[in-house]
Backbone as JSON Lines, residues from 0, in Angstrom:
{"i":0,"aa":"X","n":[2.71,48.37,-34.14],"ca":[2.77,47.6,-32.91],"c":[2.52,46.13,-33.25]}
{"i":1,"aa":"X","n":[3.45,45.27,-32.93],"ca":[3.35,43.84,-33.23],"c":[2.51,43.16,-32.17]}
{"i":2,"aa":"X","n":[1.68,42.23,-32.6],"ca":[0.87,41.49,-31.62],"c":[1.57,40.19,-31.26]}
{"i":3,"aa":"X","n":[1.35,39.76,-30.04],"ca":[1.96,38.53,-29.54],"c":[1.02,37.35,-29.79]}
{"i":4,"aa":"X","n":[1.58,36.21,-30.11],"ca":[0.79,35.0,-30.3],"c":[0.45,34.35,-28.97]}
{"i":5,"aa":"X","n":[1.12,34.78,-27.91],"ca":[0.89,34.21,-26.59],"c":[-0.42,34.74,-26.01]}
{"i":6,"aa":"X","n":[-1.24,33.84,-25.45],"ca":[-2.49,34.3,-24.83],"c":[-2.19,35.13,-23.58]}
{"i":7,"aa":"X","n":[-3.14,35.97,-23.17],"ca":[-2.91,36.77,-21.98],"c":[-2.81,35.89,-20.74]}
{"i":8,"aa":"X","n":[-2.2,36.43,-19.71],"ca":[-2.08,35.7,-18.45],"c":[-0.71,35.06,-18.31]}
{"i":9,"aa":"X","n":[-0.55,34.38,-17.2],"ca":[0.72,33.72,-16.88],"c":[0.91,32.47,-17.75]}
{"i":10,"aa":"X","n":[2.11,32.21,-18.24],"ca":[2.35,30.99,-19.02],"c":[2.07,29.74,-18.19]}
{"i":11,"aa":"X","n":[1.43,28.76,-18.81],"ca":[1.06,27.54,-18.09],"c":[2.17,26.49,-18.07]}
{"i":12,"aa":"X","n":[3.07,26.58,-19.02],"ca":[4.16,25.59,-19.08],"c":[4.95,25.63,-17.78]}
{"i":13,"aa":"X","n":[5.15,24.47,-17.22],"ca":[5.95,24.37,-16.01],"c":[5.17,24.52,-14.72]}
{"i":14,"aa":"X","n":[3.87,24.85,-14.78],"ca":[3.09,25.01,-13.55],"c":[3.04,23.7,-12.78]}
{"i":15,"aa":"X","n":[2.77,22.6,-13.48],"ca":[2.72,21.31,-12.79],"c":[4.07,21.01,-12.13]}
{"i":16,"aa":"X","n":[5.15,21.19,-12.86],"ca":[6.48,20.91,-12.31],"c":[6.74,21.77,-11.07]}
{"i":17,"aa":"X","n":[6.41,23.06,-11.16],"ca":[6.64,23.96,-10.03],"c":[5.78,23.56,-8.83]}
{"i":18,"aa":"X","n":[4.52,23.22,-9.07],"ca":[3.63,22.84,-7.98],"c":[4.07,21.51,-7.37]}
{"i":19,"aa":"X","n":[4.45,20.54,-8.19],"ca":[4.89,19.25,-7.66],"c":[6.17,19.4,-6.83]}
{"i":20,"aa":"X","n":[7.12,20.18,-7.33],"ca":[8.35,20.41,-6.58],"c":[8.05,21.13,-5.26]}
{"i":21,"aa":"X","n":[7.17,22.13,-5.32],"ca":[6.81,22.86,-4.1],"c":[6.06,21.96,-3.12]}
{"i":22,"aa":"X","n":[5.24,21.07,-3.65],"ca":[4.49,20.15,-2.79],"c":[5.45,19.27,-2.0]}
{"i":23,"aa":"X","n":[6.38,18.63,-2.7],"ca":[7.31,17.73,-2.01],"c":[8.22,18.49,-1.05]}
{"i":24,"aa":"X","n":[8.7,19.66,-1.44],"ca":[9.58,20.41,-0.54],"c":[8.82,20.92,0.68]}
{"i":25,"aa":"X","n":[7.55,21.32,0.49],"ca":[6.75,21.78,1.62],"c":[6.43,20.63,2.57]}
{"i":26,"aa":"X","n":[6.08,19.49,2.01],"ca":[5.83,18.3,2.85],"c":[7.1,17.91,3.59]}
{"i":27,"aa":"X","n":[8.23,17.93,2.9],"ca":[9.51,17.59,3.53],"c":[9.83,18.56,4.68]}
{"i":28,"aa":"X","n":[9.58,19.83,4.45],"ca":[9.91,20.85,5.45],"c":[8.92,20.89,6.62]}
{"i":29,"aa":"X","n":[7.62,20.82,6.32],"ca":[6.61,21.04,7.35],"c":[5.86,19.79,7.8]}
{"i":30,"aa":"X","n":[5.99,18.71,7.03],"ca":[5.19,17.53,7.29],"c":[3.9,17.6,6.5]}
{"i":31,"aa":"X","n":[3.29,16.45,6.3],"ca":[2.09,16.38,5.47],"c":[0.96,17.25,6.0]}
{"i":32,"aa":"X","n":[0.65,17.14,7.28],"ca":[-0.5,17.85,7.84],"c":[-0.37,19.37,7.71]}
{"i":33,"aa":"X","n":[0.82,19.89,7.89],"ca":[1.02,21.35,7.84],"c":[1.29,21.87,6.43]}
{"i":34,"aa":"X","n":[1.43,20.96,5.48],"ca":[1.66,21.37,4.08],"c":[0.3,21.67,3.45]}
{"i":35,"aa":"X","n":[-0.22,22.84,3.72],"ca":[-1.53,23.22,3.2],"c":[-1.41,23.66,1.74]}
{"i":36,"aa":"X","n":[-2.54,23.69,1.07],"ca":[-2.56,24.17,-0.32],"c":[-2.05,25.61,-0.37]}
{"i":37,"aa":"X","n":[-2.4,26.41,0.61],"ca":[-1.94,27.8,0.66],"c":[-0.41,27.87,0.73]}
{"i":38,"aa":"X","n":[0.17,27.04,1.57],"ca":[1.64,27.04,1.7],"c":[2.31,26.49,0.44]}
{"i":39,"aa":"X","n":[1.71,25.46,-0.15],"ca":[2.25,24.9,-1.38],"c":[2.19,25.93,-2.5]}
{"i":40,"aa":"X","n":[1.08,26.64,-2.61],"ca":[0.92,27.68,-3.64],"c":[1.98,28.76,-3.46]}
{"i":41,"aa":"X","n":[2.18,29.19,-2.23],"ca":[3.18,30.23,-1.96],"c":[4.58,29.74,-2.35]}
{"i":42,"aa":"X","n":[4.89,28.51,-2.0],"ca":[6.21,27.96,-2.34],"c":[6.39,27.81,-3.85]}
{"i":43,"aa":"X","n":[5.3,27.53,-4.56],"ca":[5.37,27.37,-6.02],"c":[5.32,28.7,-6.75]}
{"i":44,"aa":"X","n":[4.97,29.77,-6.03],"ca":[4.86,31.08,-6.66],"c":[3.62,31.2,-7.55]}
{"i":45,"aa":"X","n":[2.55,30.49,-7.16],"ca":[1.29,30.56,-7.91],"c":[0.16,30.89,-6.94]}
{"i":46,"aa":"X","n":[-0.95,31.3,-7.49],"ca":[-2.12,31.57,-6.67],"c":[-2.75,30.26,-6.22]}
{"i":47,"aa":"X","n":[-3.37,30.29,-5.07],"ca":[-4.08,29.12,-4.56],"c":[-5.13,28.65,-5.57]}
{"i":48,"aa":"X","n":[-5.77,29.6,-6.26],"ca":[-6.78,29.25,-7.25],"c":[-6.18,28.48,-8.43]}
{"i":49,"aa":"X","n":[-4.91,28.74,-8.73],"ca":[-4.22,28.0,-9.8],"c":[-4.18,26.52,-9.43]}
{"i":50,"aa":"X","n":[-3.92,26.22,-8.19],"ca":[-3.88,24.82,-7.74],"c":[-5.29,24.23,-7.74]}
{"i":51,"aa":"X","n":[-6.24,24.95,-7.16],"ca":[-7.59,24.4,-7.06],"c":[-8.27,24.24,-8.42]}
{"i":52,"aa":"X","n":[-7.83,24.99,-9.42],"ca":[-8.37,24.79,-10.77],"c":[-7.94,23.45,-11.34]}
{"i":53,"aa":"X","n":[-6.78,22.99,-10.95],"ca":[-6.24,21.73,-11.47],"c":[-6.53,20.54,-10.55]}
{"i":54,"aa":"X","n":[-6.53,20.79,-9.25],"ca":[-6.73,19.74,-8.26],"c":[-7.77,20.21,-7.25]}
{"i":55,"aa":"X","n":[-8.93,19.58,-7.19],"ca":[-9.99,20.04,-6.3],"c":[-9.69,19.89,-4.8]}
{"i":56,"aa":"X","n":[-8.66,19.12,-4.46],"ca":[-8.33,18.92,-3.05],"c":[-6.83,18.68,-2.9]}
{"i":57,"aa":"X","n":[-6.36,18.86,-1.69],"ca":[-4.97,18.56,-1.38],"c":[-4.66,17.09,-1.68]}
{"i":58,"aa":"X","n":[-5.6,16.22,-1.33],"ca":[-5.39,14.8,-1.58],"c":[-5.18,14.49,-3.05]}
{"i":59,"aa":"X","n":[-5.99,15.08,-3.92],"ca":[-5.83,14.84,-5.36],"c":[-4.51,15.42,-5.87]}
{"i":60,"aa":"X","n":[-4.1,16.57,-5.33],"ca":[-2.79,17.13,-5.68],"c":[-1.68,16.17,-5.28]}
{"i":61,"aa":"X","n":[-1.76,15.64,-4.07],"ca":[-0.72,14.72,-3.59],"c":[-0.68,13.47,-4.46]}
{"i":62,"aa":"X","n":[-1.83,12.92,-4.82],"ca":[-1.86,11.72,-5.66],"c":[-1.16,11.99,-6.99]}
{"i":63,"aa":"X","n":[-1.48,13.1,-7.65],"ca":[-0.83,13.41,-8.93],"c":[0.66,13.7,-8.75]}
{"i":64,"aa":"X","n":[1.0,14.32,-7.64],"ca":[2.41,14.58,-7.33],"c":[3.17,13.26,-7.16]}
{"i":65,"aa":"X","n":[2.54,12.3,-6.47],"ca":[3.18,11.0,-6.28],"c":[3.32,10.25,-7.61]}
{"i":66,"aa":"X","n":[2.29,10.33,-8.45],"ca":[2.39,9.71,-9.78],"c":[3.57,10.28,-10.54]}
{"i":67,"aa":"X","n":[3.74,11.59,-10.47],"ca":[4.86,12.24,-11.14],"c":[6.18,11.79,-10.53]}
{"i":68,"aa":"X","n":[6.24,11.74,-9.21],"ca":[7.49,11.35,-8.53],"c":[7.87,9.9,-8.81]}
{"i":69,"aa":"X","n":[6.88,9.02,-8.83],"ca":[7.16,7.6,-9.05],"c":[7.46,7.3,-10.5]}
{"i":70,"aa":"X","n":[6.75,7.88,-11.44],"ca":[6.95,7.54,-12.84],"c":[6.62,6.08,-13.08]}
{"i":71,"aa":"X","n":[7.02,5.56,-14.23],"ca":[6.7,4.16,-14.53],"c":[7.55,3.18,-13.71]}
{"i":72,"aa":"X","n":[6.92,2.06,-13.39],"ca":[7.63,1.01,-12.65],"c":[8.57,0.26,-13.58]}
{"i":73,"aa":"X","n":[9.76,-0.1,-13.09],"ca":[10.73,-0.83,-13.92],"c":[10.4,-2.33,-13.93]}
{"i":74,"aa":"X","n":[9.56,-2.75,-14.84],"ca":[9.09,-4.14,-14.83],"c":[9.51,-4.93,-16.06]}
{"i":75,"aa":"X","n":[10.3,-4.37,-16.92],"ca":[10.64,-5.04,-18.17],"c":[11.81,-6.0,-17.98]}
{"i":76,"aa":"X","n":[11.69,-7.15,-18.64],"ca":[12.8,-8.1,-18.74],"c":[13.15,-8.81,-17.45]}
{"i":77,"aa":"X","n":[14.01,-9.79,-17.59],"ca":[14.5,-10.52,-16.45],"c":[13.56,-11.62,-15.99]}
{"i":78,"aa":"X","n":[14.02,-12.35,-15.02],"ca":[13.23,-13.44,-14.44],"c":[12.14,-12.86,-13.54]}
{"i":79,"aa":"X","n":[11.25,-13.7,-13.12],"ca":[10.19,-13.3,-12.19],"c":[10.79,-12.73,-10.9]}
{"i":80,"aa":"X","n":[11.78,-13.39,-10.35],"ca":[12.44,-12.92,-9.13],"c":[13.11,-11.57,-9.36]}
{"i":81,"aa":"X","n":[13.74,-11.4,-10.52],"ca":[14.39,-10.13,-10.82],"c":[13.35,-9.0,-10.97]}
{"i":82,"aa":"X","n":[12.23,-9.31,-11.57],"ca":[11.16,-8.31,-11.73],"c":[10.62,-7.9,-10.37]}
{"i":83,"aa":"X","n":[10.35,-8.87,-9.5],"ca":[9.85,-8.57,-8.16],"c":[10.87,-7.76,-7.35]}
{"i":84,"aa":"X","n":[12.12,-8.18,-7.41],"ca":[13.18,-7.48,-6.67],"c":[13.35,-6.05,-7.18]}
{"i":85,"aa":"X","n":[13.32,-5.87,-8.5],"ca":[13.45,-4.53,-9.07],"c":[12.28,-3.65,-8.63]}
{"i":86,"aa":"X","n":[11.08,-4.2,-8.6],"ca":[9.9,-3.42,-8.18],"c":[10.02,-3.01,-6.71]}
{"i":87,"aa":"X","n":[10.49,-3.91,-5.88],"ca":[10.64,-3.61,-4.45],"c":[11.71,-2.55,-4.24]}
{"i":88,"aa":"X","n":[12.84,-2.7,-4.9],"ca":[13.92,-1.71,-4.75],"c":[13.49,-0.34,-5.28]}
{"i":89,"aa":"X","n":[12.76,-0.34,-6.39],"ca":[12.25,0.91,-6.97],"c":[11.29,1.59,-6.0]}
{"i":90,"aa":"X","n":[10.33,0.84,-5.44],"ca":[9.38,1.41,-4.5],"c":[10.1,1.96,-3.26]}
{"i":91,"aa":"X","n":[11.07,1.21,-2.76],"ca":[11.81,1.66,-1.58],"c":[12.58,2.95,-1.88]}
{"i":92,"aa":"X","n":[13.22,3.01,-3.03],"ca":[13.98,4.21,-3.4],"c":[13.06,5.41,-3.56]}
{"i":93,"aa":"X","n":[11.92,5.22,-4.2],"ca":[10.99,6.33,-4.41],"c":[10.41,6.81,-3.09]}
{"i":94,"aa":"X","n":[10.0,5.9,-2.23],"ca":[9.44,6.28,-0.94],"c":[10.49,6.98,-0.08]}
{"i":95,"aa":"X","n":[11.76,6.68,-0.31],"ca":[12.84,7.32,0.43],"c":[13.23,8.69,-0.07]}
{"i":96,"aa":"X","n":[12.7,9.12,-1.22],"ca":[13.02,10.45,-1.74],"c":[12.41,11.52,-0.85]}
{"i":97,"aa":"X","n":[13.07,12.69,-0.74],"ca":[12.57,13.76,0.13],"c":[11.11,14.12,-0.15]}
{"i":98,"aa":"X","n":[10.3,14.04,0.88],"ca":[8.9,14.41,0.81],"c":[7.98,13.33,0.31]}
{"i":99,"aa":"X","n":[8.48,12.37,-0.45],"ca":[7.62,11.37,-1.08],"c":[7.0,10.43,-0.06]}
{"i":100,"aa":"X","n":[7.8,9.86,0.83],"ca":[7.27,8.94,1.83],"c":[6.27,9.62,2.75]}
{"i":101,"aa":"X","n":[6.58,10.84,3.17],"ca":[5.67,11.59,4.03],"c":[4.37,11.92,3.3]}
{"i":102,"aa":"X","n":[4.47,12.33,2.04],"ca":[3.27,12.64,1.25],"c":[2.42,11.38,1.06]}
{"i":103,"aa":"X","n":[3.08,10.27,0.76],"ca":[2.37,9.01,0.53],"c":[1.66,8.56,1.81]}
{"i":104,"aa":"X","n":[2.39,8.56,2.92],"ca":[1.81,8.15,4.19],"c":[0.67,9.07,4.6]}
{"i":105,"aa":"X","n":[0.82,10.36,4.37],"ca":[-0.21,11.32,4.75],"c":[-1.49,11.14,3.95]}
{"i":106,"aa":"X","n":[-1.37,11.02,2.64],"ca":[-2.57,10.86,1.82],"c":[-3.2,9.5,2.08]}
{"i":107,"aa":"X","n":[-2.39,8.51,2.33],"ca":[-2.9,7.17,2.66],"c":[-3.7,7.23,3.96]}
{"i":108,"aa":"X","n":[-3.15,7.9,4.96],"ca":[-3.83,8.05,6.25],"c":[-5.15,8.81,6.09]}
{"i":109,"aa":"X","n":[-5.14,9.91,5.33],"ca":[-6.37,10.67,5.09],"c":[-7.42,9.81,4.39]}
{"i":110,"aa":"X","n":[-6.99,8.94,3.5],"ca":[-7.92,8.11,2.73],"c":[-8.67,7.1,3.59]}
{"i":111,"aa":"X","n":[-8.11,6.75,4.74],"ca":[-8.77,5.79,5.62],"c":[-10.17,6.27,5.99]}
{"i":112,"aa":"X","n":[-10.32,7.57,6.26],"ca":[-11.62,8.1,6.67],"c":[-12.29,8.96,5.6]}
{"i":113,"aa":"X","n":[-11.76,8.93,4.39],"ca":[-12.33,9.73,3.29],"c":[-12.56,8.83,2.08]}
{"i":114,"aa":"X","n":[-13.77,8.29,1.92],"ca":[-14.04,7.36,0.82],"c":[-13.75,7.95,-0.57]}
{"i":115,"aa":"X","n":[-14.02,9.24,-0.77],"ca":[-13.76,9.85,-2.08],"c":[-12.25,9.87,-2.37]}
{"i":116,"aa":"X","n":[-11.46,10.24,-1.37],"ca":[-10.0,10.24,-1.55],"c":[-9.49,8.82,-1.74]}
{"i":117,"aa":"X","n":[-10.07,7.87,-1.0],"ca":[-9.67,6.47,-1.14],"c":[-9.91,5.99,-2.57]}
{"i":118,"aa":"X","n":[-11.02,6.41,-3.18],"ca":[-11.31,6.03,-4.57],"c":[-10.29,6.64,-5.52]}
{"i":119,"aa":"X","n":[-9.91,7.9,-5.28],"ca":[-8.9,8.56,-6.11],"c":[-7.55,7.87,-5.94]}
{"i":120,"aa":"X","n":[-7.17,7.6,-4.72],"ca":[-5.89,6.93,-4.43],"c":[-5.84,5.56,-5.1]}
{"i":121,"aa":"X","n":[-6.93,4.83,-5.01],"ca":[-6.99,3.5,-5.61],"c":[-6.97,3.55,-7.13]}
{"i":122,"aa":"X","n":[-7.83,4.39,-7.71],"ca":[-7.96,4.39,-9.17],"c":[-6.81,5.08,-9.88]}
{"i":123,"aa":"X","n":[-6.29,6.16,-9.3],"ca":[-5.27,6.93,-10.02],"c":[-3.85,6.56,-9.64]}
{"i":124,"aa":"X","n":[-3.64,6.09,-8.43],"ca":[-2.27,5.75,-8.04],"c":[-2.05,4.23,-8.02]}
{"i":125,"aa":"X","n":[-2.88,3.5,-7.32],"ca":[-2.64,2.06,-7.2],"c":[-2.93,1.29,-8.49]}
{"i":126,"aa":"X","n":[-4.06,1.57,-9.13],"ca":[-4.48,0.76,-10.28],"c":[-3.46,0.71,-11.42]}
{"i":127,"aa":"X","n":[-2.86,1.83,-11.83],"ca":[-1.89,1.72,-12.93],"c":[-0.72,0.79,-12.61]}
{"i":128,"aa":"X","n":[-0.22,0.85,-11.37],"ca":[0.89,-0.02,-10.99],"c":[0.4,-1.46,-10.81]}
{"i":129,"aa":"X","n":[-0.78,-1.63,-10.26],"ca":[-1.35,-2.98,-10.11],"c":[-1.5,-3.64,-11.47]}
{"i":130,"aa":"X","n":[-2.06,-2.91,-12.42],"ca":[-2.26,-3.47,-13.76],"c":[-0.92,-3.8,-14.43]}
{"i":131,"aa":"X","n":[0.07,-2.94,-14.26],"ca":[1.4,-3.21,-14.84],"c":[2.01,-4.46,-14.22]}
{"i":132,"aa":"X","n":[1.86,-4.61,-12.9],"ca":[2.38,-5.81,-12.22],"c":[1.62,-7.06,-12.64]}
{"i":133,"aa":"X","n":[0.31,-6.95,-12.77],"ca":[-0.48,-8.1,-13.22],"c":[0.0,-8.55,-14.59]}
{"i":134,"aa":"X","n":[0.23,-7.58,-15.47],"ca":[0.68,-7.89,-16.82],"c":[2.09,-8.5,-16.8]}
{"i":135,"aa":"X","n":[2.98,-7.91,-16.03],"ca":[4.37,-8.39,-16.0],"c":[4.49,-9.77,-15.35]}
{"i":136,"aa":"X","n":[3.66,-10.04,-14.35],"ca":[3.78,-11.28,-13.59],"c":[2.77,-12.35,-13.98]}
{"i":137,"aa":"X","n":[1.73,-11.95,-14.72],"ca":[0.68,-12.9,-15.07],"c":[-0.08,-13.39,-13.85]}
{"i":138,"aa":"X","n":[-0.28,-12.5,-12.9],"ca":[-0.95,-12.86,-11.64],"c":[-2.33,-12.21,-11.57]}
{"i":139,"aa":"X","n":[-3.25,-12.8,-10.82],"ca":[-4.57,-12.19,-10.65],"c":[-4.49,-10.96,-9.74]}
{"i":140,"aa":"X","n":[-5.51,-10.14,-9.84],"ca":[-5.57,-8.89,-9.06],"c":[-5.36,-9.11,-7.58]}
{"i":141,"aa":"X","n":[-6.01,-10.09,-7.0],"ca":[-5.92,-10.3,-5.55],"c":[-4.49,-10.59,-5.1]}
{"i":142,"aa":"X","n":[-3.78,-11.35,-5.88],"ca":[-2.39,-11.68,-5.51],"c":[-1.47,-10.47,-5.64]}
{"i":143,"aa":"X","n":[-1.67,-9.68,-6.69],"ca":[-0.86,-8.47,-6.88],"c":[-1.18,-7.46,-5.78]}
{"i":144,"aa":"X","n":[-2.44,-7.33,-5.42],"ca":[-2.79,-6.4,-4.34],"c":[-2.14,-6.83,-3.03]}
{"i":145,"aa":"X","n":[-2.05,-8.13,-2.79],"ca":[-1.37,-8.6,-1.58],"c":[0.12,-8.26,-1.63]}
{"i":146,"aa":"X","n":[0.74,-8.43,-2.79],"ca":[2.14,-8.05,-2.98],"c":[2.33,-6.57,-2.65]}
{"i":147,"aa":"X","n":[1.46,-5.73,-3.2],"ca":[1.53,-4.28,-2.96],"c":[1.34,-3.99,-1.47]}
{"i":148,"aa":"X","n":[0.36,-4.65,-0.84],"ca":[0.11,-4.45,0.59],"c":[1.36,-4.76,1.41]}
{"i":149,"aa":"X","n":[1.97,-5.89,1.13],"ca":[3.14,-6.33,1.9],"c":[4.3,-5.37,1.7]}
{"i":150,"aa":"X","n":[4.61,-5.04,0.46],"ca":[5.79,-4.22,0.17],"c":[5.58,-2.77,0.61]}
{"i":151,"aa":"X","n":[4.54,-2.14,0.1],"ca":[4.32,-0.73,0.41],"c":[4.0,-0.56,1.89]}
{"i":152,"aa":"X","n":[3.23,-1.5,2.45],"ca":[2.93,-1.43,3.88],"c":[4.18,-1.45,4.73]}
{"i":153,"aa":"X","n":[5.1,-2.35,4.41],"ca":[6.36,-2.43,5.17],"c":[7.19,-1.16,5.02]}
{"i":154,"aa":"X","n":[7.26,-0.65,3.8],"ca":[8.07,0.55,3.56],"c":[7.49,1.78,4.26]}
{"i":155,"aa":"X","n":[6.16,1.95,4.18],"ca":[5.53,3.1,4.84],"c":[5.54,2.95,6.36]}
{"i":156,"aa":"X","n":[5.39,1.72,6.83],"ca":[5.47,1.5,8.28],"c":[6.82,1.93,8.81]}
{"i":157,"aa":"X","n":[7.89,1.55,8.12],"ca":[9.24,1.93,8.56],"c":[9.38,3.45,8.6]}
{"i":158,"aa":"X","n":[8.87,4.14,7.54],"ca":[8.94,5.6,7.52],"c":[8.17,6.19,8.69]}
{"i":159,"aa":"X","n":[7.0,5.63,8.96],"ca":[6.17,6.15,10.04],"c":[6.76,5.91,11.42]}
{"i":160,"aa":"X","n":[7.44,4.82,11.59],"ca":[7.99,4.47,12.9],"c":[9.33,5.15,13.17]}
{"i":161,"aa":"X","n":[10.11,5.37,12.12],"ca":[11.45,5.92,12.33],"c":[11.66,7.3,11.71]}
{"i":162,"aa":"X","n":[10.79,7.68,10.78],"ca":[11.0,8.93,10.06],"c":[12.07,8.81,8.99]}
{"i":163,"aa":"X","n":[12.55,7.62,8.79],"ca":[13.61,7.36,7.81],"c":[13.19,6.25,6.87]}
{"i":164,"aa":"X","n":[13.69,6.28,5.64],"ca":[13.4,5.17,4.73],"c":[14.11,3.9,5.19]}
{"i":165,"aa":"X","n":[13.63,2.78,4.7],"ca":[14.23,1.49,5.01],"c":[15.66,1.45,4.47]}
{"i":166,"aa":"X","n":[16.6,0.99,5.29],"ca":[18.0,0.89,4.86],"c":[18.13,-0.24,3.83]}
{"i":167,"aa":"X","n":[19.18,-0.17,3.03],"ca":[19.35,-1.11,1.92],"c":[19.37,-2.57,2.37]}
{"i":168,"aa":"X","n":[20.02,-2.86,3.5],"ca":[20.07,-4.25,3.97],"c":[18.67,-4.77,4.28]}
{"i":169,"aa":"X","n":[17.81,-3.91,4.82],"ca":[16.44,-4.33,5.12],"c":[15.6,-4.44,3.85]}
{"i":170,"aa":"X","n":[15.87,-3.59,2.87],"ca":[15.18,-3.71,1.58],"c":[15.55,-5.04,0.93]}
{"i":171,"aa":"X","n":[16.81,-5.42,1.03],"ca":[17.26,-6.71,0.5],"c":[16.55,-7.86,1.21]}
{"i":172,"aa":"X","n":[16.46,-7.78,2.53],"ca":[15.77,-8.83,3.3],"c":[14.29,-8.88,2.95]}
{"i":173,"aa":"X","n":[13.66,-7.72,2.79],"ca":[12.26,-7.67,2.38],"c":[12.09,-8.33,1.01]}
{"i":174,"aa":"X","n":[12.97,-7.99,0.09],"ca":[12.89,-8.57,-1.27],"c":[13.05,-10.09,-1.2]}
{"i":175,"aa":"X","n":[13.99,-10.58,-0.4],"ca":[14.19,-12.03,-0.29],"c":[12.95,-12.72,0.27]}
{"i":176,"aa":"X","n":[12.34,-12.13,1.28],"ca":[11.14,-12.74,1.87],"c":[9.98,-12.73,0.88]}
{"i":177,"aa":"X","n":[9.8,-11.61,0.2],"ca":[8.68,-11.49,-0.73],"c":[8.89,-12.38,-1.95]}
{"i":178,"aa":"X","n":[10.1,-12.42,-2.46],"ca":[10.38,-13.26,-3.63],"c":[10.2,-14.73,-3.27]}
{"i":179,"aa":"X","n":[10.53,-15.11,-2.05],"ca":[10.32,-16.51,-1.64],"c":[8.85,-16.89,-1.73]}
{"i":180,"aa":"X","n":[7.96,-15.96,-1.44],"ca":[6.53,-16.24,-1.49],"c":[5.94,-16.03,-2.9]}
{"i":181,"aa":"X","n":[6.29,-14.91,-3.52],"ca":[5.67,-14.54,-4.81],"c":[6.48,-14.98,-6.02]}
{"i":182,"aa":"X","n":[7.72,-15.38,-5.8],"ca":[8.59,-15.7,-6.92],"c":[8.23,-16.97,-7.66]}
{"i":183,"aa":"X","n":[7.5,-17.86,-7.02],"ca":[7.1,-19.12,-7.65],"c":[5.71,-18.97,-8.24]}
{"i":184,"aa":"X","n":[5.46,-19.64,-9.3],"ca":[4.12,-19.63,-9.92],"c":[3.35,-20.81,-9.43]}
């Protein structure tokens, strides 16, 4: 009888991918509030304990899911205006992906009254992008945070008010307004 080199239990490869895909599809289908960990686990085909072993709360799961969905910001090369415009278009496109805008708005809303979640959202989601923007633009933290507030705030507000992502013409207008303010050193 040959022995297997694989450890006992379910293979772990792909669990994150399955859970992240299930998270976004569940949020897209049911909305953020009704997308419970139980429903996400069922959609991913994993036990609820599998999720809680990796993410102690729904908020932390959503933050890691958003990090995965967003990936790295496209900040390399080009002029300052081109870098700002690319960042705005990238954020708008990502927030417009199925489930992403709803997940982002939901976790953001929960963080307003949950200081622990707010710390996770700030340190794990906002800080990496803030630091990348500071490096790419040579700007201080306060100015980059204002840029993020203006851009992400406008994009999430549109999703919240209409249930739809910002249309391309409005993304262009947003980029023009923001570049007029932030494009100069």
